[in-house]
Structures are given as C-alpha cells and as structure tokens.
VOGU-3710 file (C-alpha; in Angstrom, 3 decimals, decimal comma):
1> meliirnstn> 66,989/-46,080/-87,041  67,994/-48,032/-90,120  65,920/-47,955/-93,284  66,653/-49,725/-96,546  65,100/-48,399/-99,744  64,875/-50,845/-102,623  64,427/-49,504/-106,126  63,972/-53,026/-107,488  60,476/-53,381/-106,018  57,124/-52,021/-107,160
11> qpiydqiycq> 56,396/-50,831/-103,610  56,427/-47,015/-103,472  59,294/-45,490/-101,489  56,962/-43,753/-98,999  55,338/-47,134/-98,296  58,726/-48,802/-97,785  59,567/-46,144/-95,195  56,122/-46,466/-93,579  56,348/-50,261/-93,327  59,882/-50,312/-91,963
21> ikaqilsgal> 59,252/-47,663/-89,296  55,962/-49,333/-88,351  57,755/-52,681/-87,986  60,425/-51,100/-85,784  57,767/-49,519/-83,578  55,795/-52,760/-83,233  58,941/-54,762/-82,463  59,996/-52,292/-79,785  63,161/-51,247/-81,632  61,734/-47,712/-81,562
31> apgealpsir> 60,441/-46,920/-78,084  57,410/-44,787/-77,232  58,422/-41,141/-76,992  61,553/-41,664/-79,061  62,255/-38,894/-81,554  62,361/-39,744/-85,235  64,766/-38,031/-87,600  63,384/-34,814/-89,033  61,663/-35,110/-92,394  64,446/-33,145/-94,062
41> alakdlkisv> 67,247/-35,112/-92,383  65,704/-38,455/-93,320  65,140/-37,325/-96,899  68,768/-36,219/-97,104  70,073/-39,483/-95,581  67,983/-41,612/-97,948  68,616/-39,292/-100,917  64,913/-38,955/-101,617  62,378/-36,157/-101,850  61,189/-34,375/-98,711
51> ittkraydel> 57,657/-34,838/-100,066  58,110/-38,628/-100,093  59,373/-38,639/-96,507  56,550/-36,356/-95,395  53,989/-38,687/-96,947  55,438/-41,647/-95,017  55,353/-39,674/-91,757  51,795/-38,502/-92,497  50,706/-42,120/-92,994  52,388/-43,161/-89,731
61> eahgfiytma> 50,653/-40,339/-87,900  47,270/-41,097/-89,493  47,532/-44,688/-88,252  48,554/-43,648/-84,729  52,164/-44,808/-84,796  53,729/-41,364/-84,391  52,726/-37,872/-83,379  54,096/-34,465/-84,317  54,890/-31,618/-81,966  55,139/-28,308/-83,807
71> gkgcfvadnn> 58,686/-27,029/-83,740  60,020/-30,147/-82,003  59,559/-32,955/-84,499  57,963/-36,379/-84,737  57,904/-38,938/-81,946  56,855/-42,550/-81,507  53,353/-42,669/-80,045  52,726/-44,770/-76,968  48,968/-44,915/-77,446  47,500/-48,336/-78,129
81> leilreqrrq> 50,836/-50,030/-78,903  49,628/-53,277/-77,335  46,369/-53,062/-79,294  48,350/-52,662/-82,516  50,553/-55,641/-81,651  47,485/-57,733/-80,872  45,958/-56,786/-84,225  49,155/-58,000/-85,920  48,982/-61,281/-83,973  45,384/-61,759/-85,081
91> elethltaal> 46,400/-61,080/-88,667  49,147/-63,683/-88,318  46,666/-66,222/-86,920  44,397/-65,629/-89,917  47,280/-66,256/-92,326  48,403/-69,363/-90,439  44,862/-70,740/-90,447  44,687/-70,211/-94,203  48,087/-71,900/-94,584  46,862/-74,900/-92,583
101> elakscglsr> 43,751/-75,218/-94,720  45,791/-74,954/-97,915  48,271/-77,532/-96,634  45,426/-79,949/-95,873  43,966/-79,468/-99,353  47,398/-80,300/-100,811  47,703/-83,415/-98,669  50,540/-82,019/-96,552  50,879/-83,065/-92,944  51,439/-80,694/-90,051
111> qdlkqmldll> 55,058/-81,912/-89,961  55,483/-81,088/-93,671  54,173/-77,601/-93,003  56,551/-77,160/-90,048  59,499/-78,232/-92,201  58,445/-75,784/-94,896  58,238/-72,968/-92,330  61,667/-73,909/-90,936  63,187/-73,800/-94,420  61,626/-70,422/-95,134
121> seeett> 62,858/-69,094/-91,792  66,407/-70,237/-92,547  66,292/-68,494/-95,938  65,198/-65,253/-94,250  68,212/-65,235/-91,921  70,785/-65,869/-94,650
//
C-alpha cells in the first residue's frame, strides 16, 4: 500500500490517509479481507503521529471501508463494496451533469467539453 502525504496542502494528514486508502479500496487495489499495516507501523513509515493514523483508520471504519479485529489488526471490509462504488458513480454523474450545464451556459459544445476533459486527463498522467 502506497500513501503520499503532502504538507503543501490544507487537507489534514488524517484525511489524506483516509482518502487514499478509500480510493485504493474502491479501485480494487486493496482487496476485501486484506490486512492493512498496523497503526503504529503506518505512523512510523509516514513519520507521523500514531494519533493521526488512528483517526484515519477510525474514519475508514466508521464509513464501512475497514474493520478491526482485536489483537489481529485492521482489514479491508467486503460489505457493500459494490454499493459504495455505485454511490461514487452517481456522484460522478452529478458532477458531469453540472459540467454539461455549465458548458452550455458558456456556449461550449459537447466536443469542446470532450477536448477539455482529454487535456485534463493528459495533465493528470504526466
């Protein structure tokens, strides 16, 4: 599991960890039942406080992405993974609908919007 902590952002470190692990779970990079690093080990690897790591894990557990087994550690939950992915797809559809409406109000064609998306996608991969 690879996590990148950026100090140059206003996003709290626990939230950066939460978002990155959540994204890896939703993408399938972390499989259901897979063990996560211990809170202490992750804190040591990232050179951050154990409290910060625990808060990220607590948030993941509260939202159903992971579960904790006393004495064994934290694991990726397999409950409702498809429901969570579908919720993300619906969220994406909402954003795309808003982007279409905004593009229309700016006088942009569907082709202009596609070109803009292609350019943004290329920037993300470089």
